[in-house]
C-alpha positions as CSV (number, residue, x, y, z in Angstrom):
1,M,-14.7,-13.0,10.4
2,T,-17.1,-15.7,10.9
3,T,-16.6,-19.3,11.5
4,H,-20.1,-20.4,10.1
5,L,-20.0,-22.4,6.9
6,S,-23.3,-22.6,5.0
7,N,-22.3,-25.0,2.5
8,V,-20.5,-27.6,4.5
9,A,-22.0,-29.7,7.3
10,P,-20.2,-29.5,10.6
11,D,-19.4,-33.2,10.7
12,L,-18.0,-33.0,7.3
13,Q,-16.0,-30.0,8.3
14,N,-14.5,-31.8,11.2
15,Y,-13.5,-34.6,8.9
16,L,-11.9,-32.4,6.6
17,N,-9.9,-30.7,9.4
18,A,-8.9,-34.3,10.7
19,I,-7.3,-35.2,7.4
20,G,-5.5,-31.8,7.2
21,E,-2.4,-30.5,8.8
22,P,-2.7,-30.9,12.6
23,E,-3.6,-27.8,14.5
24,H,-1.0,-26.4,17.0
25,P,-2.1,-27.0,20.6
26,V,-1.8,-23.0,21.2
27,L,-4.1,-22.5,18.4
28,T,-6.6,-25.1,19.5
29,R,-6.7,-23.4,23.1
30,L,-7.2,-20.1,21.5
31,R,-10.2,-21.3,19.2
32,E,-11.8,-23.0,22.1
33,K,-11.5,-19.8,24.2
34,A,-12.8,-17.6,21.5
35,G,-15.8,-19.9,20.9
36,H,-17.1,-18.8,24.5
37,H,-16.4,-15.1,23.9
38,R,-19.5,-12.9,22.9
39,M,-17.5,-11.7,19.9
40,G,-16.1,-15.0,19.2
41,K,-17.6,-15.0,15.7
42,M,-15.0,-12.4,14.7
43,A,-12.4,-15.2,14.9
44,I,-10.9,-16.6,11.8
45,A,-12.0,-20.0,10.8
46,R,-9.6,-22.8,11.2
47,E,-9.8,-23.7,7.4
48,Q,-9.1,-20.2,6.3
49,A,-5.9,-20.2,8.4
50,A,-5.0,-23.5,6.9
51,V,-5.3,-21.9,3.4
52,L,-3.2,-18.8,4.4
53,V,-0.5,-21.1,5.9
54,W,-0.5,-23.4,2.8
55,L,0.0,-20.3,0.5
56,A,2.8,-18.9,2.8
57,K,4.7,-22.2,2.3
58,L,3.8,-22.4,-1.3
59,I,5.4,-18.9,-2.1
60,R,8.0,-19.2,0.5
61,A,6.8,-16.1,2.4
62,E,9.2,-14.1,4.7
63,K,7.2,-11.1,5.4
64,Y,3.4,-11.0,6.2
65,L,1.1,-8.0,6.7
66,E,-2.1,-8.4,8.6
67,I,-4.9,-5.8,8.9
68,G,-7.0,-6.8,11.7
69,V,-5.5,-9.0,14.6
70,F,-8.5,-9.6,17.1
71,T,-7.3,-12.2,19.3
72,G,-4.3,-13.3,17.1
73,Y,-5.4,-16.8,15.8
74,S,-4.2,-15.9,12.0
75,S,-1.1,-14.1,13.2
76,T,0.0,-17.0,15.2
77,A,-0.6,-19.6,12.7
78,L,1.4,-17.5,10.0
79,A,4.1,-16.9,12.6
80,L,4.6,-20.6,13.2
81,A,4.7,-21.2,9.3
82,L,7.1,-18.5,8.6
83,P,10.8,-19.0,8.9
84,E,12.9,-18.0,11.9
85,H,14.0,-14.8,10.2
86,G,10.4,-14.1,9.1
87,R,8.6,-10.9,10.1
88,I,4.9,-9.9,10.6
89,T,3.4,-6.5,10.7
90,A,0.1,-6.5,12.5
91,C,-2.3,-3.6,12.5
92,D,-5.2,-3.1,14.9
93,I,-6.8,-0.4,17.2
94,N,-8.4,-2.6,19.9
95,V,-6.2,-2.7,23.0
96,T,-8.3,-5.4,24.7
97,F,-8.2,-7.9,22.0
98,T,-4.5,-7.3,21.1
99,D,-3.6,-8.0,24.9
100,T,-4.9,-11.6,24.3
101,A,-3.0,-11.8,21.2
102,R,0.3,-10.7,22.8
103,Q,-0.2,-13.6,25.5
104,V,-0.8,-16.1,22.6
105,W,2.3,-14.9,20.9
106,N,4.5,-15.4,23.9
107,E,2.8,-18.7,24.7
108,A,3.7,-19.9,21.1
109,G,7.2,-18.4,21.2
110,V,6.6,-16.1,18.2
111,A,6.4,-12.7,19.7
112,H,9.8,-11.8,18.3
113,K,8.5,-12.2,14.8
114,I,5.6,-9.9,15.2
115,S,5.4,-6.0,15.3
116,L,2.0,-4.7,16.5
117,H,1.0,-1.1,15.4
118,L,-2.0,0.1,17.6
119,Q,-3.4,2.9,15.3
120,P,-5.7,3.2,12.4
121,A,-4.5,0.8,9.8
122,L,-4.5,3.3,7.0
123,L,-2.0,5.4,8.9
124,T,0.2,2.4,9.3
125,L,0.1,1.6,5.8
126,D,0.9,5.1,4.7
127,D,3.9,5.0,7.0
128,L,5.2,1.8,5.7
129,I,4.9,3.2,2.1
130,A,6.7,6.4,3.2
131,Q,9.4,4.3,4.8
132,G,10.3,2.4,1.6
133,E,8.6,-0.7,2.4
134,A,6.8,-0.9,-0.9
135,G,7.0,-4.3,-2.8
136,S,8.6,-6.1,0.1
137,Y,5.8,-8.1,1.6
138,D,5.0,-11.6,0.2
139,L,1.5,-12.1,1.6
140,A,-1.2,-9.7,3.2
141,L,-4.5,-10.3,4.9
142,I,-7.3,-7.7,4.9
143,D,-9.6,-8.6,8.0
144,A,-10.7,-5.3,9.4
145,D,-13.7,-2.9,9.1
146,K,-15.3,-3.3,5.7
147,P,-16.1,0.2,4.4
148,P,-12.2,1.1,4.0
149,T,-11.6,-2.2,2.1
150,P,-10.9,-0.6,-1.2
151,Q,-8.5,1.8,0.5
152,Y,-6.8,-1.1,2.2
153,F,-6.4,-3.0,-1.2
154,E,-4.7,-0.1,-2.9
155,R,-2.2,0.3,-0.2
156,C,-1.5,-3.6,0.2
157,L,-1.1,-3.6,-3.6
158,K,1.7,-1.1,-3.2
159,L,3.3,-3.0,-0.4
160,V,3.1,-6.6,-1.8
161,R,5.9,-7.7,-4.2
162,Q,5.1,-8.9,-7.7
163,G,3.8,-12.5,-7.5
164,G,2.7,-11.8,-3.8
165,I,-0.8,-12.5,-2.6
166,I,-3.5,-10.3,-1.0
167,A,-6.3,-12.2,1.0
168,I,-9.5,-10.4,1.8
169,D,-11.9,-12.1,4.4
170,N,-15.7,-11.6,4.7
171,I,-16.1,-10.8,1.0
172,L,-19.6,-12.2,0.7
173,L,-21.2,-10.7,4.0
174,N,-23.2,-13.9,4.4
175,G,-24.6,-13.5,0.8
176,R,-25.7,-10.0,1.2
177,V,-23.5,-8.8,-1.8
178,M,-25.5,-10.9,-4.2
179,R,-28.9,-9.2,-3.4
180,E,-29.9,-5.9,-3.8
181,A,-28.9,-3.6,-0.8
182,A,-31.9,-2.7,1.3
183,F,-32.5,1.1,2.2
184,D,-31.5,0.5,5.8
185,A,-28.3,-1.9,4.9
186,P,-25.1,-0.8,6.3
187,P,-22.6,1.1,3.8
188,S,-20.2,-1.9,3.7
189,V,-22.8,-3.9,1.6
190,K,-22.7,-1.5,-1.4
191,I,-18.9,-0.8,-0.9
192,L,-18.1,-4.5,-1.1
193,K,-20.5,-5.2,-3.8
194,D,-19.0,-2.5,-6.1
195,F,-15.6,-3.8,-5.1
196,N,-16.2,-7.4,-6.0
197,Q,-17.6,-6.2,-9.5
198,N,-14.4,-4.3,-10.2
199,L,-12.0,-7.1,-9.5
200,P,-12.3,-9.1,-12.8
201,N,-11.6,-5.7,-14.7
202,D,-8.4,-5.0,-12.8
203,T,-5.5,-6.1,-14.8
204,R,-3.1,-5.8,-11.8
205,I,-4.2,-8.7,-10.1
206,V,-5.5,-12.4,-10.7
207,P,-8.6,-12.7,-8.5
208,I,-10.3,-15.8,-7.2
209,T,-12.8,-16.2,-4.5
210,L,-13.1,-19.4,-2.3
211,P,-16.3,-20.5,-0.5
212,V,-14.5,-20.8,2.7
213,G,-15.9,-19.2,5.9
214,D,-17.8,-16.0,4.9
215,G,-15.7,-16.0,1.6
216,L,-12.1,-15.5,0.9
217,T,-10.8,-13.6,-1.8
218,L,-7.2,-14.4,-3.0
219,L,-5.6,-11.8,-5.4
220,L,-2.3,-12.6,-7.1
221,K,-0.3,-9.6,-8.1
222,N,0.6,-9.7,-11.6
223,N,4.2,-9.1,-13.0
224,E,5.1,-6.6,-15.4
225,D,2.3,-5.7,-17.8
226,Q,2.6,-7.4,-21.1
227,I,2.0,-4.4,-23.1
228,T,5.0,-2.8,-21.6
229,A,7.1,-5.9,-22.2
230,F,6.1,-5.8,-25.9
231,Y,6.8,-2.2,-26.2
232,H,10.3,-2.9,-24.9
233,L,10.7,-5.7,-27.2
234,A,9.5,-3.4,-30.2
235,V,12.0,-0.7,-29.2
236,C,14.9,-3.3,-29.2
237,V,13.9,-4.4,-32.6
238,C,13.9,-1.1,-34.1
239,L,17.3,-0.3,-32.7
240,L,18.7,-3.5,-34.1
241,C,17.1,-2.8,-37.5
242,F,18.5,0.9,-37.4
243,R,22.1,-0.5,-37.3
244,F,21.8,-1.8,-40.9
245,T,21.8,0.2,-44.0
246,R,19.2,1.0,-46.4
247,S,20.3,-1.7,-48.7
248,G,18.6,-4.5,-46.7
249,G,21.4,-5.0,-44.2
250,Q,24.1,-5.6,-46.8
251,P,27.3,-3.4,-46.3
252,N,28.4,-1.0,-49.0
253,R,31.7,-1.6,-50.8
254,N,34.1,1.2,-51.8
255,A,34.7,1.1,-55.5
256,D,38.4,2.0,-55.1
257,T,39.6,-0.1,-52.1
258,G,36.9,-2.8,-52.3
259,K,36.5,-2.5,-48.4
260,C,33.2,-2.6,-46.7
261,F,31.9,0.4,-44.8
262,R,28.4,1.6,-43.4
263,R,27.2,5.1,-43.6
264,H,24.5,5.0,-40.8
265,S,26.1,2.7,-38.4
266,L,25.6,3.4,-34.7
267,S,28.6,1.4,-33.7
268,R,31.0,4.1,-34.6
269,S,31.0,7.3,-32.8
270,H,31.0,10.8,-34.1
271,S,34.6,11.2,-33.0
272,A,35.8,8.4,-35.0
273,R,34.7,9.8,-38.4
274,P,36.5,12.3,-40.4
275,F,35.2,15.7,-39.8
276,G,33.5,17.1,-43.0
277,L,35.0,14.5,-45.4
278,S,31.9,13.4,-47.1
279,G,32.4,12.1,-50.7
280,R,36.2,12.3,-50.6
281,Q,36.6,8.8,-51.9
282,N,35.4,10.0,-55.4
283,R,37.8,13.0,-55.6
284,P,41.1,13.2,-57.4
285,A,44.2,12.6,-55.2
286,V,45.5,16.3,-55.6
287,E,42.2,17.8,-54.5
288,R,41.7,15.2,-51.8
289,S,45.1,15.9,-50.1
290,G,44.4,19.7,-50.1
291,N,41.2,19.2,-48.6
292,V,42.6,17.0,-46.0
293,K,45.0,19.6,-45.1
294,R,42.5,22.4,-44.9
295,E,40.1,20.2,-42.9
296,S,43.0,19.2,-40.4
297,Q,43.8,22.9,-39.8
298,S,40.1,23.6,-39.1
299,I,39.9,20.6,-36.8
300,G,42.8,21.8,-34.9
301,A,41.5,25.3,-34.7
302,Y,38.2,23.9,-33.4
303,E,39.8,21.7,-30.9
304,N,42.1,24.6,-29.5
305,T,39.0,27.0,-29.0
306,P,38.1,27.0,-25.3
307,F,34.6,26.1,-24.3
308,R,32.7,28.8,-22.8
309,Q,29.3,28.8,-21.1
310,D,27.5,31.9,-20.1
311,I,26.3,30.9,-16.4
312,R,23.8,33.1,-15.1
313,P,24.6,34.3,-11.6
314,K,22.3,32.5,-8.9
315,T,19.7,35.0,-7.5
316,R,20.0,34.7,-3.7
317,R,16.9,35.1,-1.6
318,P,17.5,38.2,0.6
319,Q,17.8,37.6,4.3
320,I,14.8,38.6,6.2
321,E,15.8,40.6,9.3
322,R,14.6,39.0,12.4
323,A,12.7,42.1,13.4
324,L,10.6,41.9,10.3
325,P,7.0,40.7,10.5
326,Q,7.5,38.2,7.6
327,Y,10.3,36.4,9.7
328,R,8.1,36.5,12.9
329,R,5.2,35.0,10.9
330,R,7.3,32.3,9.4
331,Q,8.7,31.3,12.8
332,R,5.2,31.2,14.3
333,I,4.1,28.8,11.7
334,R,7.1,26.5,12.1
335,T,6.6,26.4,16.0
336,Y,2.9,25.7,15.4
337,R,3.6,22.8,13.2
338,R,6.3,21.5,15.6
339,N,4.0,21.6,18.7
340,R,1.1,20.0,16.8
341,T,3.5,17.0,15.8
342,N,4.6,16.7,19.4
343,L,1.2,16.9,20.7
344,Y,0.0,14.2,18.3
345,N,2.8,11.9,19.0
346,Q,2.1,12.0,22.9
347,A,-1.6,11.4,22.3
348,L,-0.7,8.5,20.1
349,K,1.3,6.9,22.9
350,H,-1.4,7.4,25.3
351,Y,-3.8,5.7,22.8
352,Q,-1.5,2.7,22.2
353,N,-1.2,2.2,26.1
354,G,-5.0,2.3,26.4
355,R,-5.3,5.7,28.1
356,F,-8.0,7.0,25.7
357,S,-9.1,9.8,28.1
358,A,-5.6,11.2,28.1
359,A,-5.3,11.1,24.5
360,A,-8.7,12.8,23.8
361,A,-7.9,15.5,26.6
362,L,-4.6,16.3,24.6
363,L,-6.3,16.4,21.2
364,K,-9.5,18.1,22.5
365,G,-9.0,21.2,20.4
366,A,-8.2,19.2,17.1
367,D,-10.5,20.7,14.3
368,G,-8.5,19.8,11.2
369,G,-6.4,23.0,11.5
370,D,-4.7,24.1,8.3
371,G,-5.9,20.8,6.6
372,G,-2.4,19.3,6.7
373,S,-1.3,15.6,7.5
374,I,-0.8,16.1,11.1
375,A,-4.0,18.2,11.6
376,Q,-5.9,15.3,10.0
377,R,-4.4,12.5,11.9
378,S,-4.9,14.4,15.2
379,M,-8.7,14.8,14.4
380,Y,-8.9,11.2,13.4
381,L,-7.1,10.0,16.5
382,L,-9.5,12.1,18.6
383,L,-12.5,10.5,17.0
384,Q,-11.1,6.9,17.8
385,S,-10.3,7.8,21.4
386,R,-13.9,9.0,21.8
387,A,-15.3,5.8,20.1
388,R,-13.1,3.8,22.5
389,M,-14.6,5.8,25.4
390,G,-18.0,5.1,24.2
391,N,-19.1,8.7,23.9
392,C,-21.2,8.4,20.8
393,E,-22.4,12.1,20.9
394,S,-18.8,13.3,20.5
395,V,-18.2,10.8,17.7
396,I,-21.2,12.0,15.8
397,E,-20.1,15.5,16.2
398,I,-16.4,15.1,15.4
399,G,-17.1,12.5,12.8
400,G,-19.5,14.9,10.9
401,R,-17.0,17.9,11.0
402,Y,-14.1,15.3,9.9
403,A,-16.3,14.0,6.9
404,N,-17.0,17.5,5.7
405,R,-13.4,18.7,6.2
406,F,-11.7,15.7,4.6
407,K,-14.4,14.1,2.5
408,D,-11.9,13.1,-0.1
409,S,-9.6,11.3,2.4
410,P,-9.4,7.5,2.5
411,T,-10.6,7.3,6.1
412,A,-13.9,9.3,5.3
413,P,-16.0,6.1,4.6
414,E,-14.9,4.7,7.9
415,V,-15.8,7.7,9.8
416,I,-19.2,7.8,8.1
417,F,-19.6,4.2,9.2
418,K,-18.8,5.0,12.8
419,I,-21.3,7.8,12.8
420,G,-24.0,5.5,11.6
421,E,-23.0,3.0,14.2
422,C,-23.3,5.5,16.9
423,Q,-26.6,6.8,15.7
424,Y,-28.0,3.3,15.8
425,R,-26.6,2.7,19.4
426,L,-28.3,5.9,20.7
427,Q,-31.6,4.9,19.1
428,Q,-31.4,1.5,20.6
429,K,-30.6,3.1,23.9
430,T,-33.5,5.7,23.6
431,L,-35.9,2.7,22.5
432,Q,-34.8,0.6,25.6
433,G,-35.4,3.7,28.0
434,R,-39.0,4.2,26.6
435,L,-39.7,0.4,27.0
436,G,-38.3,0.6,30.6
437,A,-40.6,3.5,31.4
438,A,-43.6,1.8,30.0
């Protein structure tokens, strides 16, 4: 995020903040501290947090999802606005910044409301969907790396309830999304530009972009599609019309008794109708009584006939002896998958605790394996660990193999962006070395 506003003068912005809701003292100290940090421009603007707090109170939010924590300004502001039983799910990968956020949460007394997940956000979102959390969040904020923004949006759309709100920050990129992307522009410019152009055509949401900060897009999740609602209404009308006869809804009258009856009524079950007595009202009494007697006998014979169903015997799979090679091969596959899962869980704990070298050492042989979910996560976690260690050469090598192996995965754009970032750092390092030698 950026706190710079190009369309509002600083003195006017200070006046607007003064006539708004007072800022919490903890948030004031955090904002002043972030202003002196070299990465302070990533902090959320005060007016952006105020908009999110206002929306949370408007829709009476109880569950909030945040992708990108930084030092915890927005998460702290929302935690103070949520009720006591409210819950926040925060996603980030930076241990240094989130340590500051933890201190702020404890200082504000809202740490019990926040659950921090230190792993790639796409993995956390997939885990939440798999755990049945879809449609349970009231408000979500996307404020992380920009290339995977479309993937973040699709997952948040599943997790947010109908009538909930998804907020996306830095949607303007300082106005670069309006201009034609330069040849050396980062991938995020084209990705966000295409994403913005597709928003008005998405019938699942109601979009609006506010010129606050670097652009704050608010997406209201639509209720059930109107076409589906009209379809249900049409089906109900057809069923109601089918209950009436072909005479325009007027009941038929028996010529002999004068009583009303309906021939095609759905209100009477088949068991209530006389079996095979079609047209018996127009027959003579003698013939009608004989038919009734014969039909009653046929009904009794039909009811006394036992119901038989030919059930094919289930074909059981033959048991494979433990000595056969098929059984041993299957056991080796199960053991391999179990070991890879345990190895990934151990490396993830090291990564969450800031021991990136230990995580990379455990996953040094991760090459995508069989292409399964655990193999992909292991390789992605190895890439993140190398990036946190500052090893650009390894990031470029592992990222290239990952992008080729899992090119259709949602994390592929993020990996490609990291590769470009590391290549740029190496070029700058080489250039500085040449200037120093000269």
